[in-house]
Structure formats: C-alpha cells, structure tokens
Backbone as numpy.savetxt, mean C-alpha at the origin, in Angstrom:
# Nx Ny Nz CAx CAy CAz Cx Cy Cz
-6.62 -1.44 -20.80 -7.78 -1.69 -20.18 -7.47 -2.61 -19.00
-6.72 -3.69 -19.20 -6.44 -4.57 -18.10 -5.71 -4.01 -16.99
-4.77 -3.10 -17.03 -3.91 -2.28 -16.11 -4.98 -1.26 -15.45
-5.92 -0.69 -16.17 -6.74 0.29 -15.36 -7.79 -0.77 -14.46
-8.40 -1.84 -15.01 -9.11 -2.62 -14.22 -8.28 -3.29 -12.82
-6.98 -3.52 -13.05 -6.25 -3.99 -12.07 -5.84 -2.91 -10.94
-5.79 -1.74 -11.40 -5.57 -0.53 -10.73 -6.88 -0.33 -9.69
-7.93 -0.48 -10.42 -9.38 -0.13 -9.74 -9.47 -1.17 -8.61
-9.27 -2.46 -8.81 -9.30 -3.56 -7.90 -8.35 -3.31 -6.61
-7.01 -2.92 -7.02 -6.07 -2.87 -5.98 -6.47 -1.60 -5.02
-7.13 -0.45 -5.67 -7.54 0.65 -4.91 -8.71 0.21 -4.03
-9.65 -0.58 -4.46 -10.77 -1.16 -3.64 -10.31 -2.11 -2.52
-9.29 -2.77 -2.80 -8.93 -3.74 -1.69 -8.04 -2.91 -0.84
-7.60 -1.89 -0.77 -6.76 -1.37 0.18 -7.45 -0.81 1.37
-8.53 -0.40 1.17 -9.49 0.01 2.31 -9.80 -1.21 3.39
-10.14 -2.22 3.00 -10.28 -3.26 3.94 -9.12 -3.84 4.65
-8.02 -3.82 3.80 -6.83 -4.32 4.43 -6.31 -3.53 5.56
-6.44 -2.25 5.23 -6.08 -1.11 6.31 -6.74 -1.25 7.49
-8.13 -1.51 7.26 -8.99 -1.54 8.52 -8.80 -2.82 9.25
-8.52 -3.81 8.55 -8.33 -5.36 9.36 -7.07 -5.03 9.90
-5.93 -4.41 9.55 -4.71 -4.26 10.31 -4.87 -3.40 11.41
-5.63 -2.53 11.29 -5.95 -1.49 12.47 -6.72 -2.22 13.56
-7.66 -2.98 13.27 -8.38 -3.84 14.20 -7.69 -4.80 14.93
-6.68 -5.50 14.39 -5.87 -6.41 14.97 -4.90 -5.64 15.86
-4.35 -4.54 15.42 -3.34 -3.67 16.29 -3.96 -3.16 17.57
-5.26 -2.66 17.26 -6.04 -2.36 18.57 -6.27 -3.43 19.57
-6.55 -4.59 19.07 -6.64 -5.82 19.93 -5.36 -6.24 20.62
-4.29 -5.99 19.92 -2.93 -6.41 20.75 -2.57 -5.46 21.50
-2.92 -4.19 21.48 -2.37 -3.05 22.17 -3.58 -2.15 22.81
-4.45 -2.91 23.71 -5.55 -2.17 24.24 -5.20 -0.86 24.96
-4.20 -0.85 25.73 -3.82 0.36 26.40 -3.03 1.26 25.77
-2.65 1.10 24.45 -1.75 2.11 23.76 -2.17 2.11 22.27
-3.49 2.54 22.35 -4.16 2.64 20.98 -3.64 3.69 20.15
-3.13 4.98 20.87 -2.49 5.97 20.18 -1.19 5.37 19.40
-0.48 4.64 20.13 0.90 4.34 19.49 0.50 3.13 18.31
-0.50 2.41 18.58 -0.83 1.20 17.73 -1.20 1.89 16.36
-2.14 2.75 16.53 -2.68 3.64 15.26 -1.43 4.29 14.61
-0.62 4.83 15.18 0.38 5.70 14.69 1.46 4.76 13.84
1.33 3.53 14.40 2.62 2.68 13.84 1.77 2.07 12.49
0.39 1.92 12.57 -0.39 1.60 11.47 -0.31 2.44 10.24
-0.44 3.63 10.65 -0.41 4.69 9.79 0.99 4.87 9.06
1.84 4.68 9.86 3.32 4.86 9.41 3.62 3.71 8.47
3.17 2.52 9.01 3.43 1.25 8.11 2.69 1.44 6.76
1.67 1.96 6.74 0.96 2.20 5.39 1.65 3.32 4.41
2.13 4.14 5.16 2.58 5.51 4.47 3.98 4.80 3.95
4.72 4.18 4.61 6.13 3.63 4.32 6.08 2.62 3.05
4.84 1.74 3.08 4.76 1.04 1.83 4.19 1.78 0.67
3.45 2.94 0.85 3.36 3.69 -0.25 4.47 4.43 -0.88
5.43 4.87 0.08 6.75 5.42 -0.27 7.54 4.54 -0.96
7.52 3.37 -0.62 8.48 2.28 -1.07 7.74 1.94 -2.59
6.59 1.88 -2.66 6.03 1.59 -4.11 6.43 2.61 -5.02
6.29 4.00 -4.47 6.61 4.88 -5.26 8.11 5.04 -5.89
8.88 4.89 -4.93 10.46 4.67 -5.16 10.57 3.52 -6.28
10.04 2.47 -5.93 10.36 1.32 -6.86 9.76 1.53 -8.24
8.60 2.35 -8.44 7.95 2.51 -9.52 8.77 3.67 -10.36
9.35 4.60 -9.49 10.34 5.51 -10.22 11.52 4.80 -10.76
12.08 3.89 -10.15 13.19 3.03 -10.68 12.62 2.20 -11.79
11.63 1.62 -11.84 11.14 0.88 -12.94 10.90 1.71 -14.11
10.31 2.93 -13.94 10.24 3.89 -14.86 11.50 4.19 -15.58
12.52 4.54 -14.95 13.81 4.92 -15.47 14.56 3.78 -16.09
14.19 2.47 -15.68 14.86 1.49 -16.45 14.17 0.86 -17.62
12.88 0.81 -17.35 11.84 -0.14 -18.30 11.00 0.80 -19.21
10.96 1.86 -18.80 10.12 3.05 -19.57 8.66 2.67 -19.23
7.84 3.58 -19.75 6.49 3.71 -19.50 5.65 2.45 -19.75
5.91 1.87 -20.78 5.28 0.68 -21.27 5.84 -0.53 -20.30
6.94 -0.47 -19.79 7.39 -1.55 -19.10 7.02 -1.33 -17.54
6.44 -0.45 -16.91 6.01 -0.27 -15.59 4.83 -1.05 -15.17
3.80 -1.17 -16.14 2.63 -1.98 -15.99 2.84 -3.30 -15.67
3.55 -4.17 -16.60 3.75 -5.46 -16.44 4.57 -5.72 -14.92
5.50 -4.89 -14.66 6.26 -4.92 -13.46 5.33 -4.76 -12.29
4.51 -3.67 -12.47 3.28 -3.60 -11.18 2.46 -4.66 -11.00
1.99 -5.40 -12.08 1.12 -6.41 -11.95 1.85 -7.67 -11.57
C-alpha cells in the first residue's frame, strides 16, 4: 500500500514540475520557443527512458520485491 501511495504522489507531482520547467525555458528563450519546448520534452523523455532502464536493471538484480525499496 505504501508503494502504491508513493507512485500516486509521484504521478501527481510530475505535471507541475513539467509545467514549471516549461515556463522557465520559455522565459529564457523568448525568440526560440519551439527549440525550448522540444528540449523540455526531450529531457523529460530521456528521464523516463533512464528510469525504465534502471528499473529493468534493478529488476534483474534485486527481483520483484527488491525494486520498490530501490525506487523509493
């Protein structure tokens, strides 16, 4: 139950973080908004891919029960 609650909180926190970084990027690059938004999306997708890769490695080494403490 604790892991499920943690995942729900993390999912709810992702949206505001994404929007805040998008806002800051648009303020830093007012003439290049298309590039700034592409960089923001690319960075978020790279983070998701890195998390999936690390989760896969943790799963192969620690097993199913060992992944949740590592993720927390």
